[in-house]
C-alpha positions as CSV (number, residue, x, y, z in Angstrom):
1,M,203.2,161.7,-33.4
2,V,200.4,162.5,-31.1
3,G,202.4,165.1,-29.6
4,S,202.0,164.1,-26.1
5,E,204.7,161.5,-26.0
6,S,207.6,161.9,-23.5
7,A,210.7,161.3,-25.7
8,T,214.3,162.1,-25.4
9,T,215.8,163.9,-28.5
10,P,216.0,161.2,-31.5
11,T,218.3,161.4,-34.4
12,L,216.3,162.6,-37.3
13,D,217.6,161.4,-40.7
14,A,218.1,164.0,-43.5
15,G,214.8,164.1,-45.4
16,S,212.6,162.6,-42.5
17,T,209.4,164.3,-41.5
18,V,208.0,164.7,-38.1
19,I,204.2,164.9,-38.2
20,Y,202.1,166.2,-35.1
21,Y,198.7,164.7,-35.5
22,G,197.1,164.9,-32.1
23,D,194.9,162.4,-30.3
24,G,191.8,162.6,-32.4
25,D,189.4,162.7,-29.5
26,D,187.0,165.6,-30.8
27,V,188.2,167.9,-28.0
28,A,190.5,171.0,-28.3
29,D,194.0,170.1,-26.9
30,E,197.4,171.5,-26.6
31,F,200.6,169.6,-27.3
32,L,204.0,171.1,-26.4
33,I,206.4,171.0,-29.3
34,K,209.4,169.0,-29.0
35,D,212.6,171.1,-28.7
36,W,214.4,169.3,-31.7
37,D,216.0,170.2,-34.8
38,Y,213.5,168.9,-37.5
39,S,214.5,167.9,-41.0
40,N,210.8,168.5,-42.1
41,L,207.9,169.6,-39.8
42,T,204.3,169.0,-40.4
43,V,201.2,169.9,-38.4
44,D,198.2,167.9,-39.4
45,M,196.0,167.5,-36.4
46,A,193.2,165.0,-36.5
47,D,191.0,167.5,-34.6
48,T,191.0,171.1,-36.3
49,E,190.8,172.8,-32.9
50,D,194.1,171.0,-31.6
51,S,197.4,173.2,-31.3
52,V,201.0,172.7,-31.2
53,I,202.4,175.2,-28.7
54,P,205.8,176.3,-27.5
55,T,204.9,176.8,-23.8
56,A,203.7,174.0,-21.6
57,P,199.7,173.9,-21.0
58,S,198.5,174.9,-17.7
59,V,198.2,171.7,-15.3
60,P,194.8,170.6,-13.6
61,D,194.5,172.5,-10.4
62,D,191.4,170.8,-9.0
63,T,193.5,168.4,-6.6
64,Y,191.8,166.5,-3.9
65,R,195.1,166.1,-1.9
66,Y,198.3,168.0,-2.8
67,W,201.6,167.5,-1.0
68,K,203.9,169.8,-2.9
69,F,206.7,169.1,-0.4
70,D,207.9,172.9,-0.7
71,D,207.7,173.7,3.0
72,G,211.4,173.6,3.2
73,T,211.5,173.3,7.1
74,G,209.7,171.6,10.1
75,I,207.8,168.4,10.3
76,T,204.6,169.5,8.2
77,A,204.1,168.7,4.7
78,T,201.3,171.0,3.8
79,D,198.2,169.8,1.8
80,S,198.0,172.6,-0.9
81,S,194.6,171.4,-2.0
82,G,193.0,173.4,0.6
83,N,191.3,170.4,2.1
84,G,193.4,170.3,5.2
85,K,195.0,166.7,5.0
86,S,198.6,167.9,5.7
87,G,201.2,165.3,6.7
88,T,203.8,164.9,9.2
89,T,207.3,163.7,8.7
90,Q,208.5,160.8,10.7
91,N,212.2,160.4,11.7
92,M,213.2,162.8,9.1
93,E,215.8,165.7,9.4
94,E,215.8,169.3,8.4
95,A,218.2,168.7,5.7
96,D,215.9,166.2,4.1
97,W,214.2,169.2,2.7
98,D,216.2,169.6,-0.4
99,S,216.0,172.8,-2.8
100,S,219.1,171.5,-5.1
101,I,217.5,168.3,-6.3
102,K,213.8,168.5,-7.3
103,A,211.5,168.0,-10.3
104,S,212.1,170.4,-13.0
105,T,208.5,171.8,-13.4
106,T,207.4,175.1,-14.9
107,Y,204.9,175.7,-11.9
108,T,206.6,176.9,-8.6
109,N,208.5,174.2,-7.1
110,T,211.2,175.2,-4.5
111,Y,212.0,171.9,-2.7
112,S,211.7,168.1,-2.8
113,L,211.9,165.6,0.1
114,N,214.6,163.3,0.6
115,F,213.9,159.8,1.9
116,G,216.7,157.7,3.7
117,G,215.0,154.5,3.9
118,T,215.0,152.7,7.2
119,D,212.2,154.4,8.9
120,E,211.6,157.7,7.1
121,Q,208.2,158.4,5.8
122,V,205.1,161.1,5.9
123,I,201.9,160.2,7.3
124,A,198.7,162.1,6.2
125,M,195.6,161.4,8.5
126,D,192.7,161.1,5.9
127,A,189.6,158.9,6.7
128,T,187.8,159.4,3.5
129,S,188.5,156.5,1.3
130,P,188.3,157.7,-2.3
131,T,186.2,155.3,-4.8
132,V,187.5,157.1,-8.0
133,Y,190.9,158.8,-8.0
134,T,194.1,159.7,-10.0
135,M,197.4,159.9,-8.0
136,C,200.7,161.1,-9.3
137,A,204.2,161.7,-8.1
138,W,207.6,162.8,-9.3
139,V,210.0,160.3,-8.1
140,R,213.8,160.1,-8.1
141,P,214.8,156.7,-6.5
142,N,218.2,155.6,-5.4
143,D,216.9,152.1,-4.6
144,V,215.1,150.6,-7.5
145,T,214.0,147.2,-6.2
146,S,211.0,146.3,-4.0
147,T,210.1,149.7,-2.6
148,S,207.0,151.6,-1.8
149,I,206.1,155.2,-2.9
150,I,202.8,156.0,-1.5
151,L,199.9,153.9,-0.2
152,R,196.9,154.0,1.9
153,S,196.3,151.9,5.2
154,N,194.6,151.8,8.6
155,G,198.0,152.3,10.6
156,D,199.4,149.0,9.9
157,P,201.0,149.2,6.4
158,G,202.7,145.8,6.8
159,S,199.4,144.0,6.8
160,T,196.8,146.3,5.3
161,Y,198.1,148.3,2.3
162,M,196.3,149.3,-1.1
163,D,195.9,152.4,-3.4
164,Q,199.7,152.0,-3.7
165,L,202.3,153.1,-6.1
166,Q,205.5,151.0,-5.7
167,I,208.6,149.9,-7.5
168,T,208.8,146.0,-8.1
169,S,211.7,143.6,-7.4
170,G,212.2,143.8,-11.1
171,S,212.5,147.6,-11.1
172,R,209.3,148.5,-12.8
173,F,206.6,150.8,-11.6
174,Q,203.5,149.1,-10.4
175,Y,200.1,150.1,-9.1
176,Y,198.5,147.8,-6.5
177,S,195.2,147.9,-4.6
178,W,192.4,145.4,-3.4
179,D,188.6,145.1,-4.2
180,G,188.5,141.4,-2.7
181,G,191.2,140.3,-4.9
182,A,194.5,142.0,-6.0
183,I,194.3,144.6,-8.6
184,T,197.8,145.2,-10.3
185,V,199.3,147.1,-13.4
186,T,202.8,146.9,-13.9
187,G,204.8,149.1,-16.2
188,T,207.2,148.5,-18.7
189,T,210.0,151.1,-18.1
190,P,213.2,149.8,-16.5
191,V,213.6,152.2,-13.6
192,Q,217.1,153.7,-13.3
193,A,218.6,154.9,-10.1
194,D,219.0,158.8,-9.7
195,T,216.7,159.5,-12.6
196,W,213.3,161.7,-12.3
197,Y,210.2,159.8,-13.4
198,H,206.7,161.1,-13.3
199,V,204.2,158.2,-12.2
200,C,200.5,158.2,-12.3
201,A,197.7,155.6,-11.4
202,T,194.0,156.2,-11.8
203,A,191.3,153.6,-10.6
204,Q,187.5,153.7,-10.0
205,N,184.8,151.6,-8.8
206,G,183.4,149.3,-11.6
207,G,186.0,150.7,-14.0
208,Q,189.8,150.0,-14.6
209,A,193.0,150.6,-13.0
210,M,195.6,152.3,-15.3
211,L,199.3,153.3,-15.1
212,Y,201.1,155.9,-16.5
213,V,205.0,156.6,-16.6
214,N,206.4,159.8,-17.9
215,G,202.8,160.6,-19.3
216,I,202.6,157.4,-21.4
217,E,200.1,154.6,-20.4
218,E,202.2,151.3,-19.6
219,G,200.9,147.8,-18.7
220,T,197.7,146.1,-19.0
221,P,194.8,147.7,-17.3
222,D,193.2,145.8,-14.6
223,S,189.4,145.6,-13.8
224,V,188.1,147.2,-10.7
225,G,185.2,146.0,-8.8
226,T,184.7,147.8,-5.5
227,L,187.6,149.5,-3.9
228,Y,188.5,148.7,-0.3
229,V,187.2,151.5,2.2
230,G,187.9,151.7,5.9
231,L,191.5,153.1,5.5
232,D,192.5,156.3,7.5
233,R,195.7,157.4,6.5
234,W,198.4,158.0,3.6
235,H,202.0,156.7,4.0
236,I,204.3,158.3,1.7
237,G,207.9,156.5,1.5
238,S,206.7,153.8,4.0
239,Y,207.4,150.0,3.7
240,S,204.3,147.7,3.0
241,G,203.3,144.2,3.0
242,G,204.4,142.0,-0.1
243,G,208.0,142.6,0.9
244,Y,208.3,146.2,0.0
245,G,210.9,148.3,1.9
246,F,211.0,151.9,2.7
247,Y,211.5,154.2,-0.1
248,V,215.0,155.7,-0.7
249,G,215.4,158.7,-2.7
250,Y,213.6,161.9,-3.7
251,I,209.8,162.4,-3.9
252,D,208.2,165.8,-5.1
253,D,204.8,167.1,-5.9
254,I,202.2,164.3,-5.1
255,R,198.8,165.1,-6.4
256,V,195.6,163.2,-5.9
257,Y,192.5,164.0,-7.8
258,D,189.0,162.7,-7.1
259,R,188.3,162.1,-10.6
260,I,190.0,160.1,-13.4
261,L,192.3,162.6,-15.2
262,S,192.2,162.1,-19.1
263,S,195.4,161.0,-20.8
264,T,196.0,164.4,-22.1
265,E,195.9,166.0,-18.6
266,I,198.3,163.4,-17.3
267,T,200.7,164.0,-20.0
268,T,200.5,167.6,-19.4
269,L,201.6,167.0,-15.6
270,A,204.4,164.9,-17.0
271,N,205.6,167.3,-19.6
272,V,205.5,170.9,-17.7
273,T,209.3,170.9,-17.5
274,S,210.1,173.4,-20.2
275,S,209.2,176.1,-22.7
276,V,210.6,176.0,-26.0
277,I,212.4,179.2,-27.1
278,E,213.8,178.3,-30.4
279,I,212.8,175.7,-33.0
280,T,215.1,175.0,-36.1
281,V,213.4,173.2,-39.3
282,L,216.1,172.3,-41.9
283,G,213.5,171.5,-44.6
284,N,210.0,172.4,-45.1
285,L,207.3,173.5,-42.6
286,N,203.7,172.6,-43.3
287,I,200.6,173.4,-41.5
288,F,197.8,171.5,-43.0
289,Q,195.3,171.4,-40.1
290,G,195.4,172.5,-36.6
291,T,197.2,175.5,-35.2
292,L,201.0,176.0,-34.8
293,S,201.7,178.6,-32.0
294,A,205.2,179.9,-32.6
295,P,208.2,180.1,-30.4
296,A,210.2,183.3,-29.9
297,T,212.3,182.1,-32.9
298,L,211.4,179.9,-35.7
299,N,214.1,179.1,-38.2
300,V,212.8,177.6,-41.5
301,A,215.5,176.4,-44.0
302,G,212.9,175.0,-46.6
303,D,209.5,176.1,-48.1
304,W,206.7,177.5,-45.7
305,S,203.2,176.1,-46.4
306,N,200.2,177.1,-44.1
307,T,196.5,176.0,-45.1
308,D,195.2,176.3,-41.4
309,T,196.5,178.5,-38.6
310,F,199.7,179.9,-37.5
311,T,199.7,182.0,-34.3
312,H,202.9,184.3,-34.2
313,N,203.1,184.9,-30.6
314,S,205.0,188.0,-31.3
315,G,207.9,185.9,-32.6
316,T,210.3,186.1,-35.4
317,V,210.1,183.7,-38.4
318,N,213.6,183.3,-39.9
319,L,213.8,182.0,-43.5
320,N,217.5,180.9,-43.6
321,G,217.5,178.7,-46.4
322,T,217.8,179.0,-50.4
323,L,215.2,179.2,-53.1
324,Q,212.4,179.4,-50.6
325,T,208.6,179.6,-51.2
326,I,205.9,180.9,-49.0
327,T,202.5,179.4,-49.5
328,G,199.0,180.0,-47.8
329,D,197.7,183.2,-46.1
330,T,200.1,183.8,-43.0
331,T,200.2,186.6,-40.4
332,F,203.7,186.9,-39.1
333,Y,205.0,189.2,-36.4
334,N,208.6,189.6,-37.5
335,L,209.5,188.0,-41.0
336,T,213.1,187.8,-41.7
337,K,215.2,186.7,-44.8
338,E,218.7,187.7,-45.3
339,T,221.4,186.4,-47.6
340,N,224.9,187.2,-48.6
341,T,224.5,185.2,-51.8
342,T,222.1,185.6,-54.7
343,D,218.8,184.0,-53.8
344,T,215.3,184.0,-54.6
345,L,212.1,184.2,-52.3
346,T,209.0,183.2,-54.1
347,F,205.5,184.3,-52.7
348,T,202.6,182.2,-53.9
349,V,200.0,184.1,-56.2
350,G,196.6,184.3,-54.5
351,D,197.9,184.3,-50.9
352,R,198.6,187.3,-48.6
353,Q,201.5,187.5,-46.2
354,T,200.8,189.9,-43.5
355,I,203.8,191.2,-41.3
356,E,202.5,193.0,-38.1
357,G,206.1,193.6,-36.8
358,T,209.3,194.1,-38.8
359,M,209.7,192.9,-42.4
360,T,213.4,192.2,-43.0
361,L,214.3,191.4,-46.6
362,K,218.0,192.0,-47.4
363,G,220.5,190.7,-50.0
364,A,223.9,192.1,-50.4
365,A,226.1,194.2,-52.7
366,S,226.3,192.4,-56.0
367,N,224.2,189.5,-54.7
368,L,220.6,190.7,-54.6
369,L,217.7,188.9,-53.0
370,S,215.0,188.5,-55.4
371,L,211.3,188.7,-54.5
372,R,209.2,186.8,-57.0
373,S,205.5,185.5,-57.4
374,S,204.8,181.9,-58.3
375,S,203.5,182.9,-61.5
376,E,205.1,185.5,-63.7
377,D,203.1,188.7,-64.4
378,S,200.7,187.8,-61.6
379,V,201.0,189.5,-58.3
380,A,201.5,188.0,-54.8
381,E,200.3,190.1,-51.9
382,I,202.2,191.3,-48.9
383,D,201.0,193.6,-46.1
384,P,204.0,195.0,-44.1
385,Q,202.1,196.8,-41.3
386,G,205.3,197.8,-39.1
387,T,208.7,198.4,-39.8
388,R,210.4,197.8,-43.2
389,D,213.9,196.8,-43.0
390,I,215.0,196.2,-46.8
391,R,217.7,196.6,-49.0
392,Y,219.6,195.1,-52.1
393,L,216.5,193.6,-53.6
394,D,215.1,192.6,-57.0
395,V,211.5,193.0,-56.8
396,Q,209.0,191.6,-59.4
397,D,205.2,190.9,-59.2
398,S,204.8,192.0,-55.7
399,H,201.7,193.8,-54.6
400,N,201.9,195.7,-51.4
401,V,198.3,195.9,-50.1
402,N,199.4,198.1,-47.3
403,A,198.0,201.8,-47.5
404,T,201.7,203.0,-47.1
405,D,203.9,202.5,-50.0
406,I,207.2,200.7,-49.5
407,V,209.8,203.4,-50.2
408,T,213.1,202.0,-51.8
409,M,215.0,205.2,-52.2
410,G,218.7,204.8,-51.6
411,L,218.4,201.2,-50.6
412,N,219.9,199.5,-53.7
413,I,216.3,197.9,-54.9
414,T,215.6,197.2,-58.4
415,N,212.2,197.4,-60.1
416,G,211.5,194.4,-61.9
417,G,207.9,195.6,-62.9
418,N,204.5,194.9,-61.8
419,N,204.8,196.1,-58.2
420,P,201.9,198.1,-57.0
421,G,202.4,199.8,-53.7
422,W,206.2,200.0,-54.0
423,N,207.6,203.5,-54.8
424,F,211.0,203.2,-56.7
425,L,211.2,207.0,-57.3
426,S,215.0,208.2,-57.0
427,L,215.9,211.5,-55.1
428,E,216.3,213.1,-58.5
429,E,212.8,211.9,-59.7
430,I,211.2,213.2,-56.6
431,T,213.0,216.5,-56.9
432,K,211.7,216.8,-60.5
433,S,208.4,216.2,-59.5
434,V,208.4,218.8,-56.4
435,K,209.7,221.4,-58.8
436,S,207.2,220.6,-61.6
437,S,204.3,220.5,-59.2
438,G,205.1,223.2,-56.9
439,G,205.5,221.0,-53.9
440,V,204.1,217.4,-53.1
441,K,203.1,215.7,-49.9
442,Y,204.5,212.1,-50.0
443,N,204.3,209.5,-47.2
444,N,203.1,212.3,-44.9
445,I,206.3,214.2,-45.6
446,R,205.7,217.8,-47.4
447,F,208.3,218.4,-50.1
448,D,208.4,222.1,-51.3
449,P,210.5,223.6,-54.3
């Protein structure tokens, strides 16, 4: 998958692999990771600079007109673009500002506006007719047939109407305008009542008109000659010619840009609804090309393989499977592996695992967690730079490259051999050393006889 798709949670079969591969546009892009339980997860981006991230990317803020509908009171719908094209509600009530039903966005969004049909609308005077634009809106319609969302007119939308988002008699989103002939792009998503949708249209002189629903392009683009000018206002929720009635339902966060937003930017607008806190991978996780930016908790039950970039975000990688292997140089923040049954965690020779926060490696009494390299008698490197929370281990062929030894005294850890940077001295051995040497300084602690 590209990563920009707007999709409900699928049923992922055991053994299946979800691959994020990006859009291949030679531009560094960010894609919000889906909050799914993966069987296997692979990041293999067509563009090396692309990233899969746990928090929604920032939305484009260079709006030309922007009615957030967050006013909450009164008759003014403020234009938050800073260009002074605020709208005025017509025949609406105070209660139509609704703080309980609104589009779920990560940016500030306190209200939506509830349109009751019949004669309710917002009109914003604006004599500048754009010749290139992107317009987007969040909508939650109650009536899903032959209704207008937003359009421009010269005061009589029954006879002059264009630059329009609407819902057809067949319950599909549609873009409509005029350049001497009708310009239409009709979507494919069946519009359901009482459901939030993000709808965008783009158009420009000499180019094409395109339609996006929930961040995905739909319909067949239509050619644009020269868009009609001479209109002087926006109507939001109004009726229009062509048999389109007043809108019934909620509208929120209408944005107009005086440029064509990229498909990635439109997808970002449609998907800024959540941040992912925890991801579970029931099998293997592979980072072949590109960057995986971690959520707060990343659970991996299979093998870990990283040949490009992992950004830890001060999060925790929890290895919760059995007989797991870590391959590729990786810098973790917290790395955790705990088991109550006998198990083995294998580190690949030639790779280094750096843990900047807490390294937690724990087996249990009579059920040790074995730490092994991928090739016997050859060491694999670890660099635990912070806290070491370890016990009930059997360690072999592990090279701690950190300047501070890993001290195992009293932690029920077995020395399997070939473990530079680990110190397996017992209290008795340390005591003998202190007595024979007349005192020793060990790990910044002074022992005297």
